[in-house]
C-alpha positions in Angstrom: 96.0 169.2 -17.5 98.2 171.2 -14.9 100.7 168.4 -14.8 100.9 168.4 -19.2 102.1 171.9 -18.0 104.4 171.5 -15.7 105.9 168.8 -17.5 107.4 170.1 -20.7 109.8 172.4 -18.0 111.2 170.0 -16.2 111.9 167.7 -19.2 113.9 170.7 -20.7 115.5 171.4 -17.0 116.5 168.0 -16.9 117.6 167.9 -20.3 119.9 171.2 -19.6 123.6 171.4 -19.6 124.6 174.3 -18.5 126.5 174.2 -15.7 127.1 171.0 -15.3 131.4 171.5 -16.1 130.8 173.5 -13.1 129.5 171.6 -10.5 131.8 168.3 -11.1 134.6 170.7 -10.6 133.7 172.0 -7.6 132.6 168.6 -6.3 136.1 167.3 -8.1 137.9 170.4 -5.6 136.3 169.6 -1.9 136.9 165.4 -2.8 141.2 166.7 -3.1 140.6 169.5 -0.4 139.2 166.5 1.4 141.5 164.2 1.0 144.7 166.4 0.9 143.2 167.6 4.7 143.4 163.6 5.7 146.4 162.5 3.7 148.1 165.7 6.2 147.1 165.1 9.3 148.1 161.6 9.3 151.6 163.2 7.5 151.7 165.1 10.5 151.2 162.1 12.7 154.0 160.3 11.1 156.6 163.1 11.2 156.1 163.7 14.8 155.8 160.3 16.0 159.4 159.5 13.9 161.1 162.9 14.9 160.3 162.0 18.8 161.6 158.7 18.3 165.1 159.9 16.4 165.1 162.5 19.3 164.8 158.9 21.9 167.4 157.2 20.1 170.2 159.9 19.9 169.5 160.0 23.7 169.9 156.8 24.5 173.2 155.5 22.3 175.1 159.0 22.2 178.3 159.0 23.6 
């Protein structure tokens, strides 16, 4: 008997879509921030290496 009383509120909760868009935006924003953070580290390392290599080249081949 208790199971049947509990089943209706659970069904209602599962079908309720209020706040679903907010949760989607939170997940999408977190994903975007994570990807940007990962990309920033890669970009920073690449530009540092490029700057160092350019400096070495300019120092070696200076007239």
